[in-house]
All heavy atoms as an XYZ file, in Angstrom:
932
protein
N      82.494    110.993     71.500
C      81.108    110.655     71.333
C      80.411    111.692     70.472
O      80.638    112.870     70.624
C      80.414    110.662     72.697
C      80.370    109.346     73.363
S      79.329    109.482     74.817
C      80.239    108.373     75.822
N      79.531    111.236     69.644
C      78.755    112.147     68.806
C      77.306    112.123     69.281
O      76.675    111.084     69.285
C      78.837    111.725     67.345
N      76.817    113.272     69.687
C      75.460    113.381     70.191
C      74.522    114.078     69.204
O      73.345    114.194     69.458
C      75.438    114.171     71.494
C      76.151    113.477     72.601
C      77.458    113.626     72.948
C      75.621    112.498     73.486
N      77.766    112.814     74.005
C      76.661    112.107     74.359
C      74.367    111.906     73.628
C      76.473    111.158     75.347
C      74.188    110.972     74.638
C      75.239    110.599     75.474
N      75.040    114.522     68.093
C      74.227    115.343     67.198
C      73.032    114.596     66.615
O      72.036    115.210     66.284
C      75.088    115.901     66.070
O      75.640    114.830     65.320
N      73.100    113.295     66.516
C      72.000    112.541     65.923
C      70.947    112.118     66.920
O      69.954    111.507     66.552
N      71.130    112.431     68.171
C      70.186    111.993     69.197
C      69.128    113.063     69.424
O      69.427    114.230     69.584
C      70.925    111.701     70.520
C      71.883    110.534     70.318
C      69.937    111.412     71.639
C      72.733    110.243     71.516
N      67.898    112.631     69.418
C      66.789    113.539     69.709
C      66.017    112.995     70.895
O      65.711    111.818     70.957
C      65.841    113.653     68.527
C      66.441    114.352     67.357
C      65.418    114.447     66.273
N      66.047    115.013     65.106
C      65.455    115.850     64.316
N      64.227    116.222     64.545
N      66.075    116.331     63.271
N      65.726    113.870     71.810
C      64.929    113.476     72.963
C      63.468    113.785     72.682
O      63.131    114.858     72.217
C      65.376    114.235     74.211
C      66.790    113.959     74.681
C      67.121    114.840     75.879
C      66.944    112.500     75.052
N      62.633    112.824     72.972
C      61.198    113.035     72.818
C      60.591    113.123     74.207
O      60.703    112.194     74.988
C      60.574    111.905     72.023
C      61.076    111.879     70.591
C      60.346    110.825     69.835
N      58.956    111.207     69.759
C      58.284    111.323     68.627
N      58.870    111.091     67.498
N      57.020    111.662     68.640
N      59.973    114.225     74.478
C      59.342    114.431     75.777
C      57.857    114.145     75.628
O      57.195    114.730     74.766
C      59.572    115.867     76.288
C      61.070    116.116     76.433
C      58.833    116.105     77.597
C      61.428    117.534     76.776
N      57.332    113.230     76.443
C      55.899    112.933     76.353
C      55.069    114.191     76.562
O      55.427    115.056     77.365
C      55.660    111.936     77.493
C      57.007    111.397     77.827
C      58.001    112.466     77.475
N      53.960    114.284     75.862
C      53.138    115.497     75.922
C      52.626    115.791     77.323
O      52.433    116.946     77.684
C      51.959    115.391     74.951
O      51.134    114.312     75.326
N      52.415    114.753     78.149
C      51.901    115.015     79.491
C      52.947    115.659     80.395
O      52.617    116.133     81.473
C      51.339    113.747     80.134
C      52.374    112.697     80.452
C      53.045    112.709     81.661
C      52.651    111.696     79.536
C      53.991    111.737     81.949
C      53.589    110.724     79.821
C      54.270    110.746     81.033
N      54.205    115.716     79.962
C      55.244    116.358     80.751
C      55.529    117.788     80.306
O      56.283    118.489     80.947
C      56.553    115.555     80.677
C      56.544    114.197     81.346
C      57.879    113.496     81.135
C      56.254    114.312     82.825
N      54.936    118.210     79.218
C      55.212    119.556     78.735
C      54.263    120.554     79.389
O      53.094    120.241     79.630
C      55.063    119.640     77.193
O      53.747    119.226     76.842
C      56.085    118.745     76.508
N      54.756    121.745     79.699
C      53.903    122.750     80.359
C      52.718    123.127     79.494
O      52.829    123.242     78.284
C      54.835    123.945     80.542
C      56.210    123.431     80.348
C      56.106    122.217     79.484
N      51.592    123.320     80.127
C      50.368    123.697     79.421
C      50.084    125.190     79.509
O      49.325    125.721     78.747
C      49.177    122.944     80.013
C      49.293    121.449     79.898
C      49.004    121.028     78.469
N      48.969    119.588     78.383
C      49.824    118.873     77.683
N      50.788    119.448     77.030
N      49.710    117.575     77.633
N      50.671    125.845     80.499
C      50.391    127.260     80.717
C      51.658    127.965     81.172
O      52.564    127.349     81.700
C      49.327    127.419     81.803
C      47.983    126.867     81.414
C      47.049    126.873     82.609
N      45.710    126.490     82.238
C      45.306    125.248     82.097
N      46.137    124.263     82.285
N      44.073    124.974     81.767
N      51.687    129.272     80.995
C      52.791    130.080     81.496
C      52.582    130.276     82.988
O      51.702    131.016     83.422
C      52.839    131.425     80.765
C      53.861    132.382     81.280
C      55.272    131.830     81.251
O      55.673    131.270     80.227
O      55.966    131.968     82.277
N      53.370    129.585     83.791
C      53.161    129.567     85.234
C      53.252    130.958     85.857
O      52.509    131.274     86.781
C      54.159    128.624     85.899
N      54.149    131.789     85.362
C      54.354    133.111     85.968
C      53.100    133.983     85.883
O      52.890    134.844     86.729
C      55.528    133.811     85.309
N      52.273    133.754     84.897
C      51.083    134.599     84.713
C      49.774    133.841     84.907
O      48.710    134.371     84.625
C      51.112    135.212     83.306
C      52.328    136.072     82.988
C      52.293    136.524     81.541
C      52.394    137.266     83.926
N      49.855    132.630     85.378
C      48.665    131.788     85.488
C      47.581    132.429     86.355
O      46.413    132.464     85.971
C      49.048    130.431     86.057
C      47.916    129.438     86.029
S      48.429    127.825     86.593
C      49.594    127.385     85.319
N      47.951    132.952     87.496
C      46.954    133.545     88.390
C      46.501    134.892     87.841
O      45.293    135.181     87.798
C      47.513    133.669     89.818
C      47.783    132.267     90.382
C      46.546    134.425     90.709
C      48.479    132.263     91.722
N      47.465    135.710     87.414
C      47.117    137.035     86.910
C      46.171    136.967     85.714
O      45.288    137.805     85.567
C      48.379    137.811     86.513
C      49.208    138.280     87.690
C      50.270    137.276     88.129
O      50.092    136.064     87.898
O      51.268    137.714     88.727
N      46.329    135.953     84.870
C      45.483    135.823     83.686
C      44.144    135.159     83.994
O      43.244    135.161     83.162
C      46.210    135.014     82.609
O      46.330    133.656     83.015
N      44.026    134.563     85.177
C      42.794    133.874     85.545
C      42.730    132.431     85.088
O      41.766    131.725     85.383
N      43.750    131.958     84.377
C      43.693    130.588     83.861
C      43.810    129.546     84.973
O      43.525    128.377     84.746
C      44.766    130.360     82.788
O      46.056    130.453     83.330
N      44.188    129.968     86.176
C      44.246    129.019     87.291
C      42.860    128.472     87.635
O      42.741    127.405     88.223
C      44.870    129.684     88.532
C      44.001    130.710     89.162
N      43.812    131.964     88.606
C      43.256    130.674     90.286
C      42.991    132.645     89.372
N      42.643    131.889     90.408
N      41.821    129.180     87.238
C      40.453    128.729     87.523
C      40.101    127.463     86.743
O      39.145    126.770     87.085
C      39.458    129.839     87.200
C      39.580    131.025     88.129
C      38.504    132.077     87.850
N      38.862    133.330     88.439
C      39.362    134.371     87.774
N      39.526    134.308     86.459
N      39.667    135.480     88.395
N      40.860    127.173     85.692
C      40.625    125.970     84.890
C      41.271    124.735     85.511
O      41.056    123.625     85.043
C      41.189    126.173     83.478
C      40.579    127.338     82.735
C      41.319    127.630     81.436
O      42.030    126.746     80.934
O      41.186    128.757     80.935
N      42.065    124.916     86.545
C      42.795    123.814     87.159
C      41.982    123.166     88.273
O      41.144    123.810     88.897
C      44.120    124.330     87.750
C      45.049    125.073     86.799
C      46.232    125.644     87.578
C      45.520    124.158     85.691
N      42.270    121.907     88.524
C      41.646    121.230     89.657
C      42.243    121.715     90.974
O      41.538    121.847     91.971
C      41.825    119.718     89.548
C      41.074    119.143     88.361
O      39.997    119.663     88.018
O      41.578    118.175     87.772
N      43.548    121.939     90.965
C      44.263    122.394     92.156
C      45.356    123.363     91.731
O      45.903    123.243     90.643
C      44.908    121.218     92.905
C      43.921    120.185     93.333
C      43.751    119.028     92.583
C      43.155    120.367     94.465
C      42.834    118.070     92.970
C      42.235    119.412     94.856
C      42.071    118.265     94.104
N      45.687    124.273     92.624
C      46.745    125.236     92.363
C      47.843    125.054     93.404
O      47.586    125.095     94.603
C      46.203    126.668     92.429
C      47.227    127.790     92.236
C      47.828    127.746     90.833
C      46.583    129.138     92.510
N      49.067    124.839     92.921
C      50.235    124.718     93.789
C      51.082    125.958     93.577
O      51.474    126.265     92.445
C      51.058    123.453     93.455
C      50.193    122.201     93.596
C      52.296    123.377     94.355
C      50.854    120.942     93.077
N      51.369    126.680     94.661
C      52.201    127.877     94.592
C      53.523    127.581     95.286
O      53.540    127.062     96.399
C      51.497    129.084     95.258
C      52.435    130.278     95.372
C      50.253    129.473     94.467
N      54.601    127.902     94.604
C      55.935    127.766     95.182
C      56.361    129.139     95.673
O      56.314    130.112     94.927
C      56.955    127.227     94.151
C      58.331    127.102     94.777
C      56.486    125.887     93.587
N      56.733    129.214     96.934
C      57.064    130.486     97.542
C      58.492    130.471     98.086
O      59.042    129.415     98.363
C      56.056    130.827     98.669
O      56.353    132.107     99.192
C      56.080    129.801     99.762
N      59.065    131.658     98.179
C      60.403    131.840     98.743
C      60.491    133.273     99.246
O      59.785    134.159     98.750
C      61.479    131.580     97.689
N      61.365    133.520    100.213
C      61.543    134.899    100.670
C      61.976    135.790     99.497
O      62.721    135.365     98.617
C      62.657    134.790    101.717
C      62.631    133.370    102.158
C      62.194    132.583    100.960
N      61.487    137.026     99.515
C      61.757    137.935     98.394
C      63.250    138.103     98.128
O      63.680    138.085     96.975
C      61.112    139.296     98.647
C      61.255    140.229     97.460
C      60.504    141.513     97.663
O      59.287    141.538     97.394
O      61.142    142.503     98.084
N      64.052    138.281     99.169
C      65.491    138.475     98.974
C      66.117    137.285     98.257
O      66.983    137.453     97.383
C      66.191    138.711    100.311
N      65.662    136.085     98.593
C      66.193    134.889     97.944
C      65.735    134.810     96.496
O      66.515    134.456     95.602
C      65.757    133.643     98.717
C      66.277    132.304     98.231
C      67.805    132.284     98.171
C      65.761    131.186     99.140
N      64.482    135.180     96.241
C      63.998    135.203     94.856
C      64.801    136.189     94.019
O      65.174    135.898     92.885
C      62.506    135.580     94.817
C      61.618    134.457     95.299
C      60.152    134.798     95.135
N      59.747    135.730     96.184
C      58.892    136.713     96.030
N      58.328    136.953     94.869
N      58.574    137.494     97.042
N      65.070    137.359     94.583
C      65.841    138.377     93.861
C      67.235    137.837     93.546
O      67.719    137.948     92.418
C      65.913    139.691     94.664
C      66.914    140.653     94.056
C      64.527    140.326     94.751
N      67.866    137.244     94.537
C      69.213    136.695     94.342
C      69.221    135.625     93.254
O      70.101    135.606     92.381
C      69.701    136.091     95.666
C      71.071    135.478     95.603
C      71.455    134.841     96.932
O      71.162    135.429     97.989
O      72.048    133.746     96.897
N      68.240    134.748     93.268
C      68.165    133.665     92.274
C      67.976    134.221     90.869
O      68.603    133.757     89.920
C      67.038    132.702     92.626
C      67.347    131.849     93.837
C      66.147    131.038     94.249
N      66.451    130.131     95.337
C      65.533    129.479     96.045
N      64.247    129.641     95.769
N      65.897    128.674     97.017
N      67.108    135.214     90.716
C      66.863    135.793     89.393
C      68.099    136.537     88.897
O      68.458    136.457     87.719
C      65.622    136.709     89.398
C      65.471    137.431     88.059
C      64.374    135.892     89.709
N      68.769    137.241     89.796
C      69.998    137.949     89.407
C      71.026    136.959     88.867
O      71.650    137.209     87.827
C      70.577    138.713     90.605
C      69.779    139.928     91.002
S      70.341    140.670     92.568
C      72.063    141.001     92.228
N      71.193    135.834     89.543
C      72.143    134.819     89.093
C      71.704    134.176     87.791
O      72.506    133.974     86.889
C      72.327    133.749     90.170
C      73.075    134.229     91.378
C      73.154    133.166     92.467
O      72.637    132.067     92.334
N      73.807    133.514     93.572
N      70.416    133.865     87.695
C      69.905    133.183     86.507
C      69.953    134.062     85.263
O      70.374    133.638     84.195
C      68.463    132.726     86.765
C      67.859    131.938     85.598
C      66.365    131.766     85.748
N      65.707    133.067     85.602
C      64.519    133.348     86.119
N      63.865    132.457     86.838
N      63.978    134.549     85.928
N      69.497    135.328     85.410
C      69.342    136.210     84.261
C      70.491    137.186     84.071
O      70.541    137.895     83.069
C      68.034    137.005     84.370
C      66.805    136.114     84.324
O      66.949    134.894     84.053
O      65.698    136.626     84.551
N      71.390    137.266     85.065
C      72.505    138.198     84.963
C      72.065    139.650     84.970
O      72.614    140.473     84.232
N      71.074    139.971     85.796
C      70.566    141.345     85.868
C      70.823    141.907     87.259
O      71.117    141.179     88.200
C      69.054    141.407     85.543
C      68.800    140.984     84.104
C      68.245    140.546     86.502
N      70.679    143.210     87.375
C      70.867    143.895     88.656
C      69.606    143.748     89.520
O      68.514    143.526     89.008
C      71.164    145.377     88.424
C      72.453    145.636     87.667
C      73.690    145.183     88.436
O      73.690    145.317     89.678
O      74.628    144.682     87.797
N      69.775    143.949     90.805
C      68.679    143.798     91.758
C      67.501    144.706     91.418
O      66.343    144.288     91.505
C      69.168    144.072     93.171
N      67.774    145.951     91.043
C      66.681    146.887     90.749
C      65.800    146.390     89.615
O      64.573    146.576     89.637
C      67.217    148.281     90.448
C      66.133    149.332     90.275
C      65.100    149.356     91.405
O      65.482    149.257     92.595
O      63.894    149.462     91.100
N      66.390    145.735     88.618
C      65.597    145.182     87.515
C      64.669    144.084     88.015
O      63.522    143.975     87.570
C      66.518    144.652     86.422
N      65.160    143.291     88.946
C      64.336    142.219     89.509
C      63.209    142.815     90.353
O      62.053    142.397     90.251
C      65.191    141.239     90.337
C      64.319    140.117     90.903
C      66.328    140.666     89.500
N      63.537    143.802     91.180
C      62.508    144.445     92.001
C      61.447    145.109     91.123
O      60.264    145.117     91.469
C      63.120    145.446     92.974
C      63.771    144.786     94.161
C      65.146    144.825     94.331
C      63.002    144.117     95.113
C      65.752    144.208     95.428
C      63.596    143.509     96.204
C      64.968    143.552     96.361
O      65.551    142.936     97.441
N      61.843    145.644     89.988
C      60.875    146.244     89.066
C      59.907    145.184     88.552
O      58.695    145.431     88.452
C      61.601    146.919     87.906
N      60.421    144.004     88.244
C      59.547    142.903     87.817
C      58.583    142.536     88.927
O      57.385    142.326     88.688
C      60.373    141.662     87.460
C      61.201    141.773     86.221
C      61.917    140.456     85.973
N      63.040    140.622     85.062
C      63.893    139.660     84.766
N      63.776    138.468     85.323
N      64.882    139.874     83.929
N      59.111    142.418     90.140
C      58.279    142.022     91.282
C      57.159    143.025     91.515
O      56.012    142.655     91.794
C      59.148    141.836     92.546
C      60.035    140.594     92.393
C      58.286    141.731     93.803
C      61.066    140.414     93.492
N      57.478    144.320     91.372
C      56.460    145.365     91.575
C      55.335    145.266     90.551
O      54.212    145.705     90.806
C      57.093    146.753     91.516
C      57.873    147.121     92.769
C      58.257    148.588     92.784
N      59.141    148.968     91.686
C      60.473    148.922     91.719
N      61.089    148.513     92.811
N      61.196    149.289     90.675
N      55.620    144.701     89.376
C      54.614    144.566     88.328
C      53.812    143.267     88.427
O      52.955    143.011     87.584
C      55.269    144.653     86.945
C      55.704    146.059     86.630
O      55.022    147.022     86.976
N      56.850    146.196     86.004
N      54.119    142.456     89.423
C      53.430    141.186     89.595
C      52.463    141.251     90.774
O      52.577    142.105     91.644
C      54.438    140.055     89.857
C      55.375    139.798     88.713
C      56.443    138.774     89.086
O      56.545    138.329     90.217
N      57.252    138.413     88.101
N      51.531    140.322     90.774
C      50.639    140.176     91.925
C      51.490    139.824     93.141
O      52.417    139.016     93.028
C      49.639    139.047     91.656
C      48.734    138.726     92.824
S      47.708    137.268     92.508
C      46.560    137.951     91.326
N      51.209    140.391     94.288
C      51.986    140.059     95.484
C      51.912    138.561     95.796
O      50.868    137.929     95.622
C      51.321    140.867     96.590
C      50.635    141.982     95.886
C      50.212    141.427     94.554
N      53.027    138.019     96.245
C      53.083    136.599     96.556
C      52.024    136.212     97.591
O      51.432    135.138     97.516
C      54.475    136.226     97.060
C      54.653    134.738     97.255
C      56.056    134.397     97.683
O      56.356    134.572     98.867
O      56.840    133.954     96.827
N      51.755    137.089     98.542
C      50.766    136.791     99.581
C      49.386    136.536     98.982
O      48.641    135.672     99.472
C      50.704    137.927    100.596
O      50.334    139.138     99.953
N      49.037    137.239     97.922
C      47.745    137.026     97.261
C      47.724    135.691     96.529
O      46.696    135.010     96.488
C      47.443    138.164     96.294
C      47.162    139.484     96.983
C      46.854    140.599     96.009
O      46.286    140.331     94.923
O      47.172    141.758     96.324
N      48.844    135.304     95.948
C      48.932    134.009     95.267
C      48.794    132.877     96.283
O      48.103    131.887     96.029
C      50.258    133.884     94.518
C      50.383    134.861     93.365
C      51.749    134.765     92.724
C      51.910    135.819     91.650
N      53.227    135.778     91.018
N      49.436    133.042     97.432
C      49.374    132.029     98.485
C      47.933    131.847     98.964
O      47.499    130.722     99.225
C      50.328    132.401     99.645
C      50.049    131.575    100.884
C      51.780    132.240     99.203
N      47.186    132.939     99.058
C      45.784    132.855     99.487
C      44.945    132.010     98.536
O      43.992    131.361     98.955
C      45.176    134.247     99.603
C      45.670    135.030    100.800
C      45.053    136.414    100.877
O      43.929    136.607    100.358
O      45.691    137.299    101.456
N      45.291    132.018     97.255
C      44.539    131.260     96.252
C      44.972    129.800     96.158
O      44.271    128.982     95.573
C      44.700    131.922     94.881
C      44.099    133.308     94.737
C      44.538    133.939     93.427
C      42.575    133.240     94.827
N      46.120    129.481     96.733
C      46.714    128.156     96.568
C      45.972    127.075     97.331
O      45.502    127.289     98.446
C      48.171    128.180     97.018
N      45.896    125.911     96.704
C      45.421    124.722     97.401
C      46.573    124.068     98.156
O      46.369    123.439     99.184
C      44.842    123.722     96.392
C      43.636    124.293     95.672
O      42.605    124.496     96.348
O      43.728    124.546     94.460
N      47.767    124.219     97.594
C      48.976    123.666     98.201
C      50.099    124.687     98.049
O      50.141    125.420     97.062
C      49.397    122.363     97.515
C      48.357    121.289     97.584
C      47.485    121.077     96.535
C      48.256    120.479     98.711
C      46.522    120.086     96.598
C      47.299    119.485     98.782
C      46.425    119.281     97.720
N      51.004    124.692     99.021
C      52.142    125.617     98.988
C      53.425    124.824     99.186
O      53.509    123.979    100.072
C      52.013    126.679    100.093
C      50.729    127.480     99.906
C      53.238    127.597    100.118
C      50.327    128.290    101.108
N      54.411    125.118     98.339
C      55.749    124.552     98.493
C      56.658    125.700     98.896
O      56.716    126.715     98.208
C      56.248    123.905     97.186
C      55.364    122.706     96.835
C      57.718    123.492     97.312
C      55.692    122.072     95.495
N      57.336    125.546    100.021
C      58.248    126.582    100.499
C      59.658    126.262    100.006
O      60.268    125.302    100.449
C      58.204    126.663    102.025
C      56.857    127.140    102.525
C      56.796    127.251    104.025
O      57.830    127.573    104.647
O      55.715    127.001    104.576
N      60.135    127.085     99.080
C      61.457    126.897     98.485
C      62.411    127.944     99.054
O      62.948    128.783     98.346
C      61.365    126.999     96.961
C      62.649    126.621     96.271
O      63.590    126.152     96.898
N      62.693    126.832     94.972
N      62.601    127.870    100.370
C      63.388    128.889    101.065
C      64.845    128.499    101.281
O      65.601    129.232    101.908
C      62.741    129.233    102.403
C      62.620    128.027    103.324
O      63.140    126.944    102.995
O      61.984    128.174    104.382
N      65.242    127.342    100.781
C      66.617    126.894    100.963
C      66.838    126.178    102.274
O      67.904    125.611    102.504
N      65.842    126.182    103.156
C      65.950    125.503    104.446
C      65.152    124.206    104.476
O      65.613    123.207    104.988
C      65.481    126.414    105.587
C      66.360    127.632    105.730
O      67.572    127.541    105.665
N      65.740    128.781    105.901
N      63.959    124.258    103.944
C      63.101    123.068    103.919
C      63.388    122.249    102.678
O      63.573    122.796    101.592
C      61.636    123.484    103.926
C      61.247    124.186    105.221
C      59.776    124.385    105.338
N      59.108    123.090    105.251
C      57.807    122.961    105.012
N      57.059    124.018    104.812
N      57.259    121.769    104.948
N      63.409    120.945    102.847
C      63.609    120.057    101.705
C      62.370    120.098    100.818
O      61.234    120.102    101.302
C      63.867    118.627    102.178
C      65.155    118.420    102.977
C      65.221    116.990    103.507
C      66.370    118.723    102.115
N      62.596    120.120     99.513
C      61.483    120.201     98.570
C      60.798    118.857     98.358
O      59.572    118.786     98.266
C      61.972    120.752     97.230
C      62.517    122.175     97.258
C      63.067    122.558     95.898
C      61.449    123.144     97.702
N      61.589    117.799     98.264
C      61.018    116.491     97.939
C      59.943    116.048     98.925
O      58.868    115.609     98.489
C      62.131    115.433     97.813
O      63.073    115.877     96.829
C      61.569    114.086     97.396
N      60.143    116.154    100.234
C      59.059    115.762    101.154
C      57.785    116.596    100.969
O      56.674    116.076    101.109
C      59.659    115.987    102.545
C      61.132    115.912    102.340
C      61.370    116.474    100.971
N      57.948    117.852    100.631
C      56.777    118.703    100.402
C      56.012    118.236     99.163
O      54.781    118.173     99.162
C      57.196    120.159    100.229
C      57.803    120.772    101.482
C      58.211    122.203    101.222
O      57.367    123.089    101.129
N      59.521    122.437    101.097
N      56.758    117.914     98.113
C      56.129    117.444     96.871
C      55.443    116.101     97.104
O      54.308    115.886     96.656
C      57.166    117.362     95.734
C      56.576    116.701     94.499
C      57.689    118.754     95.403
N      56.096    115.195     97.825
C      55.492    113.888     98.117
C      54.230    114.044     98.964
O      53.253    113.308     98.775
C      56.487    112.954     98.791
C      57.371    112.257     97.810
C      58.707    112.415     97.649
C      56.969    111.295     96.830
N      59.165    111.614     96.623
C      58.123    110.913     96.114
C      55.751    110.717     96.478
C      58.081    109.985     95.077
C      55.716    109.793     95.445
C      56.873    109.438     94.756
N      54.225    114.974     99.891
C      53.033    115.200    100.719
C      51.860    115.667     99.851
O      50.724    115.211    100.032
C      53.331    116.212    101.814
N      52.144    116.554     98.908
C      51.101    117.019     97.985
C      50.635    115.861     97.109
O      49.435    115.664     96.898
C      51.600    118.202     97.136
C      51.828    119.421     98.033
C      50.621    118.518     96.010
C      52.557    120.558     97.355
N      51.569    115.084     96.613
C      51.235    113.917     95.786
C      50.320    112.969     96.562
O      49.295    112.505     96.047
C      52.525    113.203     95.360
C      52.279    111.992     94.536
N      52.111    110.751     95.092
C      52.163    111.835     93.196
C      51.902    109.871     94.134
N      51.930    110.502     92.977
N      50.670    112.703     97.816
C      49.854    111.820     98.660
C      48.451    112.390     98.818
O      47.453    111.677     98.652
C      50.515    111.651    100.023
C      49.737    110.721    100.968
C      50.133    110.873    102.414
N      49.769    112.225    102.856
C      50.602    113.063    103.470
N      51.830    112.729    103.729
N      50.194    114.269    103.826
N      48.356    113.681     99.119
C      47.045    114.297     99.311
C      46.197    114.229     98.042
O      45.001    113.925     98.102
C      47.194    115.751     99.752
C      47.701    115.887    101.180
O      47.817    114.858    101.898
O      48.005    117.026    101.578
N      46.807    114.508     96.906
C      46.066    114.454     95.644
C      45.642    113.028     95.314
O      44.531    112.789     94.835
C      46.897    115.048     94.506
C      47.131    116.551     94.592
C      48.075    116.999     93.487
C      45.820    117.314     94.518
N      46.522    112.079     95.575
C      46.205    110.675     95.335
C      45.032    110.236     96.213
O      44.098    109.587     95.743
C      47.442    109.808     95.602
C      47.210    108.343     95.365
C      47.128    107.849     94.079
C      47.070    107.478     96.434
C      46.904    106.498     93.857
C      46.848    106.134     96.217
C      46.764    105.634     94.931
N      45.052    110.629     97.494
C      43.961    110.263     98.395
C      42.657    110.934     97.995
O      41.585    110.336     98.080
C      44.327    110.609     99.838
C      45.460    109.762    100.433
C      45.844    110.279    101.813
C      45.084    108.290    100.476
N      42.732    112.192     97.543
C      41.521    112.875     97.070
C      40.929    112.142     95.868
O      39.720    111.994     95.747
C      41.831    114.327     96.702
C      42.019    115.233     97.884
C      42.362    116.637     97.423
C      42.876    117.478     98.544
N      41.918    118.297     99.197
N      41.811    111.686     94.974
C      41.354    110.958     93.785
C      40.724    109.629     94.192
O      39.678    109.247     93.674
C      42.536    110.732     92.840
C      42.189    110.001     91.577
C      41.272    110.810     90.699
C      41.052    110.117     89.379
N      40.079    110.812     88.554
N      41.337    108.914     95.140
C      40.761    107.657     95.617
C      39.388    107.883     96.230
O      38.441    107.139     95.964
C      41.685    107.009     96.650
C      42.898    106.260     96.145
C      43.711    105.728     97.314
C      42.510    105.128     95.220
N      39.282    108.909     97.062
C      38.007    109.219     97.698
C      36.960    109.589     96.655
O      35.812    109.137     96.718
C      38.177    110.350     98.711
C      36.920    110.775     99.452
C      36.338    109.608    100.253
C      37.218    111.950    100.358
N      37.364    110.399     95.677
C      36.442    110.780     94.606
C      35.940    109.546     93.863
O      34.744    109.399     93.621
C      37.131    111.752     93.640
C      36.301    112.070     92.442
N      35.243    112.946     92.490
C      36.372    111.618     91.171
C      34.696    113.016     91.291
N      35.358    112.227     90.489
N      36.856    108.644     93.502
C      36.476    107.429     92.782
C      35.546    106.565     93.633
O      34.577    106.008     93.128
C      37.703    106.639     92.370
C      38.473    107.315     91.256
O      37.977    108.234     90.604
N      39.692    106.883     91.043
N      35.835    106.449     94.918
C      35.004    105.655     95.810
C      33.600    106.247     95.893
O      32.606    105.531     95.814
C      35.647    105.589     97.205
C      34.795    104.894     98.216
C      34.656    103.502     98.209
C      34.106    105.627     99.180
C      33.859    102.862     99.132
C      33.297    104.989    100.102
C      33.174    103.612    100.088
O      32.382    102.982    100.997
N      33.511    107.570     96.056
C      32.219    108.216     96.162
C      31.414    108.069     94.887
O      30.181    107.939     94.932
C      32.394    109.700     96.524
C      33.029    109.926     97.883
S      32.144    109.142     99.237
C      30.690    110.153     99.307
N      32.085    108.048     93.746
C      31.388    107.867     92.478
C      30.758    106.472     92.390
O      29.702    106.306     91.793
C      32.356    108.068     91.298
C      32.829    109.510     91.138
C      31.694    110.452     90.819
O      30.834    110.166     90.006
N      31.672    111.593     91.492
N      31.409    105.490     93.004
C      30.913    104.110     92.941
C      29.722    103.889     93.858
O      28.845    103.077     93.561
C      32.033    103.130     93.303
C      33.080    103.035     92.237
C      34.159    102.066     92.642
C      35.237    102.026     91.562
N      36.341    101.137     91.930
N      29.661    104.603     94.980
C      28.574    104.347     95.921
C      27.359    105.244     95.700
O      26.326    105.035     96.300
C      29.041    104.451     97.386
C      29.499    105.885     97.728
C      30.129    103.445     97.698
C      29.739    106.085     99.206
N      27.513    106.236     94.845
C      26.386    107.144     94.603
C      25.513    106.619     93.495
O      25.764    105.934     92.656
C      26.895    108.565     94.251
C      25.743    109.447     93.819
C      27.602    109.148     95.435
């Protein structure tokens, strides 16, 4: 099979608009309607980054020390997804989707009666 001639077009609404890692630190989260923070235990985050980037633990801990503490990000969040390897992610995402959908329905309804 030859795949060289195939180009994938990603719709613009699916492309990231902001650098998620620095969204809160830069203050750009204030431009959002809602903020979703994905959290995981620090040891698991370190392990994942080591595997992904091929770096030593100390390099990962150095990055973490230069970032806003996760607890502060969680305080700012409207929704939290726990990516700890124990809880399923899909039900958490669907619950957030449901809540946002209901908020939008309520907002639309209130706009009609006002």
